[in-house]
C-alpha positions in Angstrom: 0.0 0.0 0.0 2.8 2.4 0.9 4.6 1.6 -2.4 1.4 2.3 -4.3 0.9 5.7 -2.5 4.6 6.5 -3.2 4.1 5.7 -6.9 1.1 8.0 -7.1 3.0 10.8 -5.3 5.9 10.5 -7.7 3.6 10.5 -10.7 1.9 13.7 -9.3 5.3 15.4 -8.9 6.4 14.5 -12.4 3.2 15.7 -13.8 3.6 19.0 -12.0 7.3 19.6 -12.6 7.8 17.7 -15.9 6.9 20.4 -18.3 3.1 20.8 -18.1 3.4 24.6 -18.6 2.5 23.8 -22.3 -0.1 21.2 -21.3 -2.1 23.4 -19.0 -2.0 26.5 -21.3 -4.4 27.1 -24.2 -1.4 27.6 -26.5 1.0 24.9 -27.6 4.7 25.4 -28.7 5.3 25.4 -32.4 7.0 22.1 -33.4 9.7 21.8 -36.0 8.6 20.5 -39.3 8.2 16.7 -39.6 7.4 14.1 -42.3 8.3 16.0 -45.5 9.5 14.9 -48.9 12.8 16.7 -49.3 12.9 16.3 -53.1 9.5 17.9 -53.4 10.6 20.6 -51.0 13.6 21.6 -53.1 11.5 21.6 -56.3 8.7 23.5 -54.6 11.2 26.1 -53.3 12.3 26.9 -56.9 8.7 27.2 -58.0 7.8 29.4 -55.1 10.4 32.0 -56.1 9.9 31.6 -59.9 8.2 34.6 -61.5 7.8 32.7 -64.8 4.6 31.2 -63.3 3.0 34.6 -63.9 1.8 36.2 -67.1 4.2 39.2 -66.8 7.1 37.1 -65.7 7.6 39.4 -62.7 5.4 38.0 -60.0 6.1 34.9 -57.9 4.5 33.4 -54.8 7.2 35.3 -52.8 6.0 38.6 -54.2 3.0 38.7 -51.9 4.2 36.2 -49.3 7.8 37.5 -48.8 9.8 35.2 -46.6 12.0 38.0 -45.5 9.0 40.0 -44.3 7.2 37.5 -42.1 5.6 35.7 -45.1 3.6 38.6 -46.2 4.1 41.9 -48.1 3.3 44.5 -45.4 0.9 46.2 -47.8 -2.8 47.0 -47.0 -3.8 44.9 -49.9 -1.5 43.2 -52.4 -0.5 44.4 -55.8 -1.2 42.0 -58.7 -0.8 41.9 -62.4 -0.9 45.2 -64.3 -0.5 46.9 -60.9 -4.0 45.9 -59.8 -4.7 46.6 -56.2 -6.1 43.5 -54.6 -9.3 43.4 -52.5 -7.7 41.8 -49.4 -4.7 41.7 -47.2 -2.2 38.9 -47.9 -2.2 36.5 -45.0 1.2 35.1 -43.9 2.4 31.9 -45.4 4.4 31.1 -42.2 2.8 28.3 -40.2 0.0 28.2 -42.8 0.2 24.4 -42.7 -1.5 24.6 -39.3 -4.6 26.3 -40.7 -7.9 24.5 -40.9 -8.2 25.9 -44.5 -6.5 28.5 -46.7 -7.5 32.1 -47.7 -9.4 34.4 -45.4 -12.7 32.8 -46.5 -11.4 29.3 -46.4 -12.1 28.5 -50.0 -9.1 26.2 -50.3 -9.1 23.1 -48.2 -5.3 22.9 -48.0 -2.0 24.3 -49.1 -2.0 22.2 -52.3 -5.4 23.6 -53.4 -4.3 27.1 -52.4 -1.1 27.0 -54.5 -3.0 26.8 -57.8 -5.3 29.8 -57.1 -3.0 32.8 -57.5 -1.4 31.5 -60.7 -4.7 31.6 -62.5 -6.3 34.6 -60.7 -6.5 37.5 -63.2 -5.9 40.0 -60.4 -2.8 38.2 -59.1 -0.4 36.2 -61.4 -2.9 36.4 -64.2 -1.7 33.2 -66.0 -3.5 30.0 -66.8 -2.5 26.6 -65.5 -2.0 25.4 -69.1 0.3 28.2 -70.0 2.3 27.9 -66.8 2.8 24.2 -67.5 3.9 25.0 -71.0 6.6 27.3 -69.7 7.9 24.8 -67.2 7.8 22.0 -69.8 9.9 24.2 -72.1 12.7 24.4 -69.5 14.9 21.3 -69.7 16.2 21.5 -66.1 12.6 21.6 -64.8 11.6 18.6 -67.0 14.5 16.6 -65.5 13.8 17.6 -61.9 10.1 16.9 -62.2 11.0 13.4 -63.7 13.4 12.8 -60.8 10.8 13.9 -58.1 7.6 12.5 -59.6 8.8 9.8 -62.0 6.9 11.2 -65.0 8.0 12.8 -68.3 5.1 15.3 -68.5 4.6 18.0 -65.9 1.1 18.8 -64.7 -0.4 21.3 -62.4 -1.0 18.7 -59.7 2.8 18.2 -59.4 3.4 21.9 -59.3 0.9 22.6 -56.5 2.1 19.5 -54.6 5.7 20.6 -54.7 4.9 24.2 -53.6 2.7 22.9 -50.8 5.4 20.6 -49.6 7.9 23.6 -49.5 5.3 25.7 -47.6 5.0 23.0 -45.0 8.6 23.7 -44.0 7.8 27.3 -43.2 7.2 26.9 -39.5 8.7 29.2 -36.9 9.5 27.4 -33.6 11.5 28.6 -30.7 9.8 32.0 -30.0 10.5 33.4 -26.5 7.0 32.5 -25.6 7.5 28.9 -26.7 10.7 28.8 -24.6 8.6 29.9 -21.7 5.9 27.2 -22.4 8.7 24.6 -22.5 10.0 25.5 -19.0 12.3 28.5 -19.4 10.7 30.9 -16.9 13.3 33.6 -17.6 12.2 33.8 -21.2 9.6 36.5 -20.6 9.6 39.7 -18.6 7.1 40.5 -15.9 5.4 43.0 -18.3 5.1 40.4 -21.0 3.7 37.9 -18.6 1.1 40.5 -17.4 0.2 40.9 -21.1 -0.3 37.1 -21.5 -2.5 37.0 -18.4 -4.6 39.8 -19.8 -4.7 38.0 -23.2 -6.2 34.9 -21.4 -8.4 36.6 -18.9 -10.0 38.9 -21.5 -11.0 36.0 -23.7 -8.6 36.4 -26.6 -7.7 32.7 -26.3 -11.3 31.8 -27.3 -10.1 32.3 -30.9 -6.3 32.5 -30.7 -5.3 29.1 -29.2 -3.3 26.0 -30.2 0.1 26.0 -32.0 -0.7 28.7 -34.5 -2.8 30.8 -32.1 -5.4 31.1 -34.8 -6.2 29.7 -38.2 -8.4 26.9 -36.7 -11.9 28.6 -36.8 -14.0 31.2 -38.6 -15.4 34.0 -36.6 -17.6 37.1 -37.3 -15.6 40.3 -37.6 -17.5 42.7 -35.4 -19.1 40.4 -32.8 -20.0 43.0 -30.2 -19.9 46.2 -32.4 -20.2 46.2 -36.2 -16.9 46.5 -38.1 -17.0 49.2 -40.7 -14.9 48.6 -43.7 -14.8 49.7 -47.4 -13.4 46.3 -48.4 -15.7 44.3 -50.7 -14.7 41.0 -49.0 -17.7 39.2 -47.5 -15.9 36.3 -45.8 -17.3 32.8 -45.7 -20.5 34.0 -47.4 -18.6 34.1 -50.7 -18.0 30.4 -50.4 -21.2 29.1 -48.8 -23.6 31.6 -50.2 -25.2 32.0 -46.8 -26.1 35.4 -45.5 -25.3 34.2 -41.9 -21.7 33.8 -43.0 -21.2 37.4 -44.0 -18.1 38.9 -42.3 -17.1 35.4 -41.1 -13.3 35.3 -41.6 -10.7 32.7 -40.7 -9.0 33.8 -37.5 -5.5 34.9 -38.4 -2.5 33.4 -36.7 -0.8 35.6 -34.1 2.6 33.9 -34.6 5.2 36.5 -35.8 2.4 39.1 -35.7 4.8 42.0 -35.1 6.2 41.3 -38.6 2.9 40.9 -40.5 1.4 44.4 -40.4 -0.9 45.9 -41.4 -3.7 43.8 -39.8 -7.2 42.4 -40.5 -8.5 41.2 -43.8 -8.7 44.7 -45.1 -5.3 45.8 -43.7 -7.0 48.8 -41.9 -5.1 48.5 -38.6 -1.5 49.8 -39.1 -0.1 48.9 -35.7 -0.5 46.2 -33.0 -1.7 48.9 -30.6 -4.5 49.8 -33.0 -5.3 46.2 -33.7 -5.5 45.3 -30.0 -7.8 48.3 -29.3 -10.2 47.4 -32.1 -10.3 43.7 -31.3 -10.9 44.5 -27.6 -13.9 46.7 -28.4 -15.4 44.9 -31.4 -14.9 41.3 -30.4 -14.8 41.3 -26.6 -16.7 44.5 -25.6 -13.7 45.6 -23.6 -11.8 48.9 -23.7 -8.2 48.3 -22.7 -6.3 51.0 -20.9 -3.1 52.3 -22.5 -1.1 50.2 -20.0 -3.1 47.1 -20.6 -2.8 47.5 -24.4 0.9 48.0 -24.1 1.3 44.9 -22.0 -0.7 42.8 -24.5 1.4 44.2 -27.4 4.6 43.3 -25.4 3.3 39.7 -25.1 2.4 39.5 -28.8 6.0 40.5 -29.7 7.3 37.4 -27.9 5.5 35.2 -30.5 8.2 35.8 -33.2 9.9 32.5 -33.8 12.9 31.3 -35.8 12.4 32.5 -39.4 12.9 30.0 -42.2 16.6 29.8 -43.1 17.7 28.5 -46.5 19.8 29.4 -49.5 17.9 31.2 -52.3 17.3 28.7 -55.1 19.1 29.0 -58.4 16.3 28.9 -60.9 16.7 26.9 -64.1 17.6 29.1 -67.0 15.1 29.8 -69.7 15.6 28.5 -73.2 14.8 30.0 -76.6 11.5 28.2 -76.5 10.5 29.8 -73.2 8.1 32.8 -73.7 10.0 36.0 -72.9 8.7 37.9 -69.8 6.5 40.9 -70.7 6.2 44.1 -68.8 2.9 44.9 -67.2 0.4 45.8 -69.9 
C-alpha cells in the first residue's frame, strides 16, 4: 500500500514539474517540421520563387508572401498583375500548414489547393495553369527535376501545386521566446510580457487564438460586439457558402510572428499592433483596454516571433529560346 501511494505521489510530482506549462496552457509550442518529402521541398522552393509562373514574368509566390517580411508583403492589400490593387490583405504563409483551411474565406481546403489559385487569378499572377505548365515544360532542367521527383515525363499542375505545398509545410517558426517559456524557461519572458499574457487569457482572446498557431483553426464574425466598418468588398465565408449568416465570417489569423505581419485584419486597416488590440478588444470582446493594458498585450504579442525559415535562395533553371519572354505589365 505504501509503495502504491509513493508511486502516485511521484507521478503527481512528475506531472507538475515535468513540463506541463504547455499542457495546462491554451497555447502549444510550435513544433519543428516533420514528415516531409525533401525532393519535393527543393523543387517547390524553386517554383515558389519563380516569376515565370505569372503572365508578366515578374510576380512569384514570394511577391505577396515574402519570406524576409514575415511571409507577407506589409501592404494594406497586395499588388497583382498590371499593378492591380487586390481586394484583401495577404495572410502570412508562415505556419500556414497549421490552418484549418486557406485564404481568409477558407475556399481552399489545404496548401495544395491554395497554391494553384493565385497562378490563374486574373488579379494576381494572371496566367493559366495550361500556359504555366507549357513554360515549365519548355525548360529542360525543370523537366529533368520533375521526372526525378515524380517519375513522370510530363509536368502537370497537380505536381506543381504538390511541390509548392510541400515547401510551404517547412515554413514553421518554432523557438519563440513564448515557446521557450511554455517549455519551461521561466526567464524567457519579462514581468510585463507575462502580465500581457494574463490579460490575453483573462480577457477572452484565447477563445479564438489558441493552439500551436494561435489562430487559423476557426472562422469568426468580424464585429461580434460592435459592427466592423470597412470599405473592403470582402464578405468572408459568405462568398464560399452563399449563406447570409456567413457574411463577415473570416478565418481567425495566426498571431505567430504578428509583429512582422502588419498591417492587420482582412482589409489591412489596422496599421499597428496597438491599434489592432484596441479594435479587437472593443469589437470582439466588448472591452476597452487602458493604455497600460494595451501596451502589455502588445509586449506579449511580440514574444511570439519564432525562428524564421533559413535557406539558400534557389538558383532557378535558365530559360531557353522556347520559353516565352517575360512581358512588362500591360
